[in-house]
FINUDO-402065 format. One line per 4 residues: number of its first residue (from 1); for each residue x negated, z negated, y negated of N, C-alpha, C, O. Coordinates in steps of 0.02 Angstrom, whole numbers, plus 50000, padded with zeros to 5 digits. Layout:
N
NUM) X Z Y X Z Y X Z Y X Z Y  ...
end
This chain:
231
1) 49028 51584 42794 48960 51619 42797 48941 51665 42726 48980 51712 42716  48902 51658 42691 48882 51669 42626 48843 51722 42654 48875 51773 42640  48807 51734 42677 48737 51796 42698 48769 51855 42723 48727 51898 42736  48822 51871 42733 48856 51909 42792 48898 51959 42727 48921 52014 42741
5) 48901 51931 42660 48940 51984 42621 49012 51964 42612 49029 51912 42640  49041 51984 42590 49129 51957 42562 49163 52003 42600 49219 52017 42580  49143 52031 42651 49210 52062 42702 49159 52090 42778 49153 52146 42803  49131 52028 42796 49111 52045 42832 49160 52028 42903 49199 51981 42897
9) 49158 52062 42962 49196 52069 43029 49154 52029 43078 49094 52041 43083  49186 51978 43117 49164 51926 43165 49195 51952 43222 49241 51989 43206  49187 51947 43280 49218 51944 43352 49170 51878 43404 49111 51866 43418  49229 51851 43419 49209 51791 43474 49233 51815 43547 49292 51827 43558
13) 49184 51821 43597 49198 51827 43674 49209 51775 43698 49165 51735 43680  49253 51748 43736 49264 51683 43743 49293 51632 43722 49288 51572 43738  49345 51675 43662 49384 51652 43602 49452 51580 43645 49497 51556 43611  49443 51564 43710 49508 51527 43722 49473 51467 43744 49516 51425 43758
17) 49413 51442 43753 49359 51416 43769 49380 51370 43717 49416 51387 43671  49358 51311 43725 49336 51246 43644 49320 51248 43603 49350 51224 43556  49272 51274 43596 49203 51301 43575 49231 51375 43551 49245 51376 43491  49240 51432 43584 49261 51502 43535 49331 51487 43513 49360 51527 43477
21) 49362 51428 43535 49430 51431 43489 49397 51396 43418 49401 51418 43361  49367 51342 43437 49325 51316 43367 49300 51365 43331 49326 51363 43276  49262 51408 43335 49246 51478 43315 49275 51512 43270 49256 51525 43213  49350 51535 43315 49396 51589 43288 49448 51556 43230 49482 51588 43190
25) 49443 51479 43236 49471 51435 43190 49455 51432 43113 49490 51442 43063  49385 51412 43122 49318 51414 43073 49321 51476 43025 49343 51480 42967  49288 51530 43074 49318 51596 43030 49359 51631 42998 49350 51678 42959  49419 51599 43023 49481 51634 42994 49518 51575 42929 49574 51577 42903
29) 49447 51516 42917 49453 51490 42871 49425 51514 42798 49449 51500 42744  49372 51551 42810 49301 51583 42783 49328 51633 42741 49318 51686 42772  49361 51647 42680 49392 51690 42638 49332 51749 42633 49353 51802 42610  49246 51748 42653 49220 51801 42656 49239 51860 42736 49224 51919 42745
33) 49266 51824 42769 49288 51835 42841 49328 51908 42834 49381 51899 42803  49325 51942 42844 49389 52016 42846 49420 52005 42879 49480 52003 42867  49387 51990 42959 49414 52012 43017 49396 51972 43088 49347 51985 43123  49437 51928 43099 49415 51907 43169 49432 51943 43227 49493 51950 43233
37) 49402 51966 43268 49414 51981 43336 49399 51936 43386 49349 51900 43387  49453 51940 43435 49437 51904 43495 49424 51946 43560 49435 52007 43563  49404 51912 43606 49408 51932 43670 49389 51890 43734 49328 51883 43742  49437 51859 43784 49430 51821 43828 49455 51845 43900 49472 51904 43908
41) 49457 51804 43946 49478 51810 44003 49554 51829 44017 49578 51866 44060  49584 51791 43969 49651 51789 43976 49674 51855 43924 49732 51858 43905  49632 51899 43907 49662 51955 43850 49672 52013 43895 49663 52012 43956  49696 52075 43853 49715 52133 43881 49672 52188 43858 49697 52212 43807
45) 49627 52213 43872 49599 52209 43930 49568 52127 43936 49561 52092 43886  49557 52109 43988 49531 52044 44009 49461 52056 44023 49439 52113 44013  49425 52012 44044 49353 52014 44075 49362 51982 44143 49411 51957 44170  49294 51989 44162 49259 51936 44219 49202 51929 44201 49192 51961 44149
49) 49141 51889 44227 49082 51883 44193 49041 51917 44255 48984 51938 44253  49085 51918 44308 49052 51940 44382 49060 52022 44369 49021 52066 44387  49120 52027 44333 49139 52127 44333 49104 52175 44291 49133 52196 44242  49048 52194 44303 49020 52240 44259 49066 52281 44226 49056 52283 44165
53) 49104 52308 44243 49159 52370 44225 49187 52340 44166 49178 52361 44108  49232 52279 44185 49262 52247 44143 49235 52231 44074 49266 52236 44022  49192 52218 44080 49118 52201 44019 49110 52251 43977 49096 52239 43919  49119 52325 44002 49106 52372 43973 49198 52388 43941 49212 52403 43883
57) 49235 52381 43984 49310 52406 43953 49306 52359 43899 49300 52381 43842  49308 52281 43912 49309 52233 43852 49276 52274 43775 49304 52286 43721  49203 52287 43799 49154 52333 43731 49196 52362 43711 49215 52342 43656  49228 52416 43738 49259 52501 43727 49310 52464 43688 49304 52479 43628
61) 49351 52426 43697 49417 52414 43674 49408 52382 43607 49437 52405 43558  49361 52320 43600 49337 52299 43533 49283 52339 43487 49278 52324 43428  49243 52392 43518 49231 52437 43488 49284 52477 43409 49264 52497 43354  49336 52474 43432 49408 52514 43385 49390 52471 43313 49389 52503 43260
65) 49378 52405 43311 49371 52341 43264 49305 52334 43238 49298 52290 43195  49253 52367 43254 49194 52363 43231 49180 52412 43179 49225 52446 43155  49113 52417 43157 49054 52369 43183 49068 52292 43166 49109 52280 43122  49049 52261 43186 49036 52161 43174 48972 52145 43125 48917 52161 43147
69) 48974 52124 43083 48906 52093 43092 48912 52024 43094 48872 51991 43063  48962 51994 43131 48939 51918 43164 48975 51934 43237 49036 51942 43240  48935 51938 43292 48957 51933 43365 48940 51855 43387 48886 51829 43376  48988 51824 43417 48966 51759 43452 49002 51770 43534 49052 51801 43553
73) 48944 51725 43572 48962 51757 43639 48979 51668 43658 48926 51636 43653  49016 51639 43671 49038 51553 43681 49067 51579 43740 49127 51593 43734  49042 51590 43794 49049 51594 43881 48982 51571 43890 48928 51573 43861  49029 51533 43975 48992 51507 43998 49002 51438 44048 49041 51395 44026
77) 48981 51429 44089 49028 51354 44144 48952 51299 44161 48895 51316 44175  48973 51253 44156 48932 51193 44185 48956 51177 44231 48913 51154 44268  49018 51173 44259 49043 51156 44335 49057 51216 44381 49100 51258 44372  49008 51213 44440 49007 51279 44493 49051 51247 44540 49054 51188 44557
81) 49092 51310 44563 49126 51290 44615 49166 51215 44626 49171 51193 44683  49186 51189 44585 49196 51131 44587 49169 51047 44565 49198 50996 44544  49087 51067 44586 49062 51042 44575 49007 51041 44504 48982 51092 44479  48998 50978 44481 48946 50975 44437 48880 50978 44427 48863 51003 44481
85) 48814 50968 44385 48753 50985 44394 48728 50954 44453 48754 50906 44480  48674 50984 44474 48621 50938 44528 48597 50881 44512 48602 50883 44451  48573 50826 44526 48555 50770 44505 48462 50773 44541 48406 50760 44521  48489 50794 44591 48398 50836 44628 48416 50874 44680 48465 50902 44703
89) 48342 50861 44694 48313 50947 44750 48370 50948 44817 48388 50993 44855  48389 50879 44812 48429 50898 44876 48507 50916 44879 48541 50923 44930  48523 50922 44825 48597 50942 44808 48604 51015 44803 48658 51041 44790  48530 51060 44818 48544 51118 44779 48574 51156 44831 48573 51136 44889
93) 48597 51204 44816 48655 51243 44869 48652 51317 44832 48653 51328 44772  48650 51361 44883 48624 51428 44861 48654 51463 44839 48629 51509 44808  48731 51454 44848 48781 51488 44823 48820 51468 44767 48860 51506 44740  48809 51391 44745 48801 51382 44681 48741 51405 44624 48737 51429 44567
97) 48718 51393 44653 48653 51433 44613 48664 51481 44577 48666 51483 44516  48678 51541 44632 48714 51606 44610 48747 51613 44577 48741 51651 44529  48802 51573 44592 48864 51584 44524 48851 51566 44467 48864 51591 44413  48814 51500 44487 48767 51480 44404 48726 51513 44347 48729 51503 44286
101) 48684 51559 44386 48637 51622 44369 48706 51702 44343 48708 51743 44297  48756 51687 44408 48784 51746 44372 48849 51723 44315 48883 51772 44299  48864 51680 44293 48900 51658 44228 48870 51627 44189 48903 51591 44151  48815 51627 44183 48776 51577 44152 48698 51636 44111 48671 51624 44057
105) 48684 51680 44146 48633 51730 44138 48649 51798 44146 48642 51837 44100  48674 51817 44215 48663 51878 44217 48746 51928 44180 48752 51989 44172  48789 51883 44167 48855 51908 44147 48859 51903 44071 48899 51939 44041  48806 51848 44027 48779 51854 43947 48749 51899 43946 48759 51923 43890
109) 48697 51950 43988 48647 51982 43981 48689 52044 43996 48659 52089 43965  48719 52059 44013 48772 52114 44022 48819 52124 43955 48832 52176 43925  48840 52055 43941 48887 52051 43861 48840 52088 43811 48852 52135 43772  48781 52054 43822 48720 52094 43793 48699 52168 43779 48683 52203 43731
113) 48707 52174 43846 48704 52272 43843 48782 52302 43828 48777 52353 43793  48818 52295 43836 48886 52328 43796 48899 52298 43726 48926 52341 43693  48891 52247 43693 48908 52229 43641 48870 52232 43595 48894 52232 43538  48790 52237 43603 48747 52209 43551 48760 52283 43510 48754 52288 43449
117) 48778 52339 43553 48791 52409 43513 48848 52417 43458 48861 52455 43412  48876 52354 43489 48932 52334 43407 48889 52323 43353 48895 52356 43301  48849 52284 43359 48833 52242 43306 48819 52309 43219 48790 52363 43226  48842 52290 43164 48832 52329 43107 48747 52331 43096 48707 52284 43101
121) 48730 52425 43074 48674 52423 43054 48654 52398 42985 48647 52443 42944  48645 52336 42963 48641 52294 42908 48617 52221 42942 48614 52206 43002  48601 52178 42879 48607 52112 42922 48656 52083 42958 48714 52085 42938  48643 52060 43000 48700 52050 43063 48692 51994 43134 48638 51984 43162
125) 48723 51978 43144 48696 51915 43186 48732 51906 43263 48792 51903 43275  48681 51903 43305 48733 51924 43363 48700 51828 43378 48648 51803 43355  48758 51791 43427 48733 51732 43445 48754 51703 43487 48815 51696 43483  48727 51679 43532 48750 51670 43604 48759 51574 43629 48707 51553 43655
129) 48797 51540 43624 48797 51475 43668 48754 51468 43717 48768 51489 43773  48683 51433 43701 48637 51408 43771 48654 51330 43751 48699 51306 43717  48598 51301 43788 48596 51226 43763 48527 51211 43788 48491 51243 43826  48515 51131 43742 48456 51102 43724 48407 51098 43814 48346 51105 43822
133) 48459 51084 43869 48446 51087 43926 48398 51144 43961 48364 51139 44012  48407 51196 43920 48395 51276 43942 48316 51284 43924 48276 51324 43948  48308 51233 43874 48219 51232 43852 48186 51200 43885 48197 51139 43890  48135 51230 43917 48079 51226 43953 48035 51171 43948 48015 51134 43992
137) 48018 51172 43874 47967 51142 43848 48012 51069 43812 47974 51045 43770  48056 51044 43814 48110 50993 43803 48129 50961 43849 48152 50905 43840  48126 50984 43902 48133 50952 43965 48095 50905 44002 48048 50919 44039  48122 50838 43987 48083 50766 44005 48122 50729 44042 48098 50676 44062
141) 48186 50745 44060 48209 50709 44102 48243 50739 44170 48282 50703 44202  48229 50793 44188 48223 50836 44254 48302 50836 44259 48344 50817 44218  48308 50861 44317 48374 50859 44355 48430 50920 44305 48409 50943 44252  48492 50937 44328 48547 50996 44310 48520 51056 44343 48550 51109 44329
145) 48484 51059 44372 48433 51119 44404 48462 51189 44392 48432 51228 44355  48527 51208 44424 48550 51265 44419 48567 51295 44328 48557 51348 44300  48600 51217 44301 48608 51243 44213 48554 51242 44181 48555 51275 44129  48495 51209 44196 48446 51222 44167 48429 51276 44182 48421 51315 44135
149) 48420 51296 44234 48365 51363 44243 48410 51426 44227 48384 51478 44207  48476 51419 44237 48525 51462 44203 48517 51482 44130 48497 51530 44097  48540 51428 44123 48519 51440 44011 48419 51465 44000 48393 51504 43960  48393 51430 44046 48318 51485 44015 48319 51524 44024 48285 51556 43985
153) 48356 51569 44081 48362 51649 44102 48397 51667 44034 48371 51704 43992  48461 51635 44029 48488 51679 43982 48437 51688 43915 48422 51743 43893  48404 51605 43875 48380 51632 43831 48318 51670 43842 48286 51678 43790  48293 51694 43889 48262 51732 43916 48263 51821 43893 48222 51862 43870
157) 48324 51822 43909 48373 51905 43907 48378 51891 43830 48338 51918 43793  48418 51857 43809 48416 51848 43724 48316 51875 43690 48288 51926 43667  48301 51821 43703 48218 51842 43665 48204 51904 43696 48176 51945 43661  48213 51915 43734 48183 52005 43747 48230 52060 43733 48215 52120 43734
161) 48283 52038 43721 48335 52092 43687 48323 52098 43609 48325 52147 43572  48311 52034 43598 48285 52033 43514 48224 52067 43489 48210 52088 43432  48199 52069 43528 48120 52112 43556 48159 52197 43521 48148 52231 43471  48192 52200 43564 48183 52276 43561 48243 52275 43525 48217 52288 43470
165) 48313 52268 43511 48335 52260 43446 48312 52264 43367 48347 52292 43324  48265 52241 43355 48215 52252 43322 48204 52293 43288 48217 52301 43228  48181 52320 43321 48151 52421 43306 48207 52466 43285 48205 52514 43247  48261 52437 43322 48321 52492 43305 48344 52460 43197 48338 52486 43141
169) 48367 52396 43223 48393 52363 43146 48328 52302 43138 48316 52262 43182  48309 52304 43104 48265 52264 43080 48294 52195 43053 48271 52141 43073  48349 52201 43004 48381 52152 42957 48451 52111 43036 48499 52074 43028  48431 52135 43088 48463 52096 43143 48444 52040 43146 48391 52024 43120
173) 48487 51991 43183 48471 51899 43174 48507 51906 43277 48558 51933 43297  48459 51873 43311 48490 51850 43383 48463 51779 43388 48409 51755 43369  48533 51741 43430 48510 51697 43414 48526 51644 43471 48580 51657 43496  48498 51590 43498 48550 51520 43546 48546 51485 43514 48503 51467 43474
177) 48608 51466 43533 48639 51409 43517 48659 51343 43553 48699 51343 43600  48635 51298 43535 48632 51214 43559 48727 51184 43491 48743 51184 43431  48754 51168 43553 48801 51168 43492 48811 51083 43498 48848 51058 43455  48784 51041 43543 48779 50965 43536 48841 50962 43596 48876 51010 43609
181) 48846 50906 43624 48883 50866 43683 48966 50892 43642 48995 50846 43613  48990 50940 43642 49057 50952 43613 49119 50905 43656 49113 50901 43717  49173 50873 43627 49210 50865 43674 49260 50907 43697 49290 50931 43648  49286 50930 43761 49272 50983 43792 49306 50978 43865 49277 50930 43891
185) 49347 50999 43905 49338 50987 43977 49280 51009 43997 49265 50987 44053  49234 51051 43967 49174 51061 44010 49144 50988 44017 49139 50956 44069  49123 50966 43940 49081 50896 43951 49120 50851 44005 49101 50825 44057  49181 50851 43975 49217 50768 43986 49206 50735 44036 49209 50673 44035
189) 49187 50779 44108 49156 50744 44155 49092 50679 44139 49093 50620 44156  49039 50719 44099 48998 50685 44096 48984 50660 44028 48928 50633 44029  49009 50657 43972 48992 50617 43921 49049 50596 43892 49104 50624 43889  49031 50541 43868 49105 50495 43843 49117 50512 43774 49075 50544 43741
193) 49179 50489 43745 49209 50507 43700 49161 50482 43637 49172 50506 43581  49117 50440 43646 49082 50404 43579 49018 50451 43575 48983 50450 43524  49000 50498 43639 48943 50540 43632 48946 50618 43607 48898 50654 43594  49013 50634 43604 49015 50688 43584 49034 50705 43509 49068 50671 43471
197) 49003 50770 43497 49018 50779 43443 49097 50827 43415 49110 50883 43438  49137 50796 43369 49196 50838 43363 49182 50937 43362 49130 50964 43345  49240 50968 43383 49217 51045 43398 49193 51083 43312 49151 51127 43300  49243 51041 43259 49241 51059 43213 49170 51044 43169 49142 51082 43130
201) 49157 50994 43184 49096 50980 43183 49013 51029 43203 48963 51046 43172  49034 51033 43259 48970 51061 43284 48991 51127 43262 48942 51145 43229  49045 51186 43259 49054 51255 43248 49027 51250 43159 48981 51285 43138  49062 51205 43121 49037 51226 43057 48949 51214 43049 48917 51249 43010
205) 48918 51166 43088 48856 51156 43094 48830 51212 43111 48780 51221 43077  48839 51262 43153 48802 51310 43192 48811 51377 43140 48763 51412 43127  48879 51390 43110 48889 51436 43059 48838 51426 43013 48813 51477 42991  48813 51364 42989 48788 51348 42935 48711 51373 42948 48669 51393 42907
209) 48708 51367 42998 48652 51361 43027 48610 51444 43020 48557 51461 42994  48669 51485 43060 48667 51540 43079 48656 51587 43002 48623 51637 42990  48702 51545 42957 48689 51579 42866 48633 51589 42845 48614 51639 42814  48588 51521 42867 48529 51492 42847 48453 51549 42887 48395 51556 42867
213) 48480 51573 42934 48420 51618 42968 48375 51662 42939 48401 51694 42894  48325 51672 42948 48304 51741 42940 48285 51785 42988 48257 51769 43040  48311 51871 42962 48277 51905 43016 48209 51895 43042 48164 51879 43004  48195 51908 43128 48110 51933 43138 48131 51954 43202 48183 51949 43234
217) 48069 51984 43211 48065 52028 43282 48066 51988 43357 48051 52015 43410  48093 51898 43349 48098 51903 43413 48175 51838 43392 48182 51815 43335  48213 51822 43440 48263 51761 43436 48230 51711 43414 48170 51697 43419  48299 51672 43374 48312 51603 43362 48326 51553 43420 48359 51575 43467
221) 48306 51494 43421 48361 51453 43465 48356 51380 43416 48304 51351 43400  48420 51362 43398 48449 51332 43331 48523 51291 43360 48568 51320 43389  48522 51222 43344 48559 51164 43360 48600 51162 43304 48573 51178 43251  48663 51146 43302 48710 51127 43264 48679 51085 43206 48700 51106 43152
225) 48639 51035 43200 48607 51014 43123 48566 51075 43075 48549 51070 43016  48555 51140 43125 48514 51185 43077 48443 51154 43118 48401 51148 43073  48426 51142 43154 48354 51126 43172 48326 51164 43228 48369 51171 43271  48266 51193 43246 48237 51219 43314 48203 51179 43349 48172 51126 43340
229) 48216 51223 43405 48224 51190 43478 48170 51230 43495 48178 51283 43464  48107 51235 43536 48050 51246 43568 48078 51288 43604 48132 51259 43607  48086 51346 43643 48074 51401 43711 48055 51345 43781 48044 51369 43837
end
């Protein structure tokens, strides 16, 4: 990345997932990146998206390595309670819906609460993995109720946080990211390898897209090809 200077610091939240690990690998190869900090459920201290105290503790632990010019939240889940996305209304289950919102919207919103203050007070980027299916305007196929709704919710959290944070740091960029269908354990039950994007291609494209974004008083929603997505 060029826009963050020659000694920028990065933090990847959810660094042991397929895409999170891809970001760590790519950032470690960037000569402009002076530090890549990682935090995941497997770390000490680890965190759980359902446990706010653990998120606060993880942020406090990471603060010693900050401030960061780039923070990437690569958390999220598609399969909930061992079951994939609902294809019709009859498949809706209250427990799984609440769990989907917990890990895809509420947990990430609390990550914003605790990790956004670690962002540097200069040009800096906070990016959250989202999904194209979280776009209300782009929804032409239906189905995937809980995943769509929880991703739309996290997009709204991000958009609202961007408006607030712009008053504190006009150079900050908040972005929702569509990585494409990346070959991973998350996508394996739902897509064939022929229809998947290699993780390296996805991550490289997302980093290039983030590098090109301009600050504004709201969030961006972009895909790994650098194209904007409607909310």
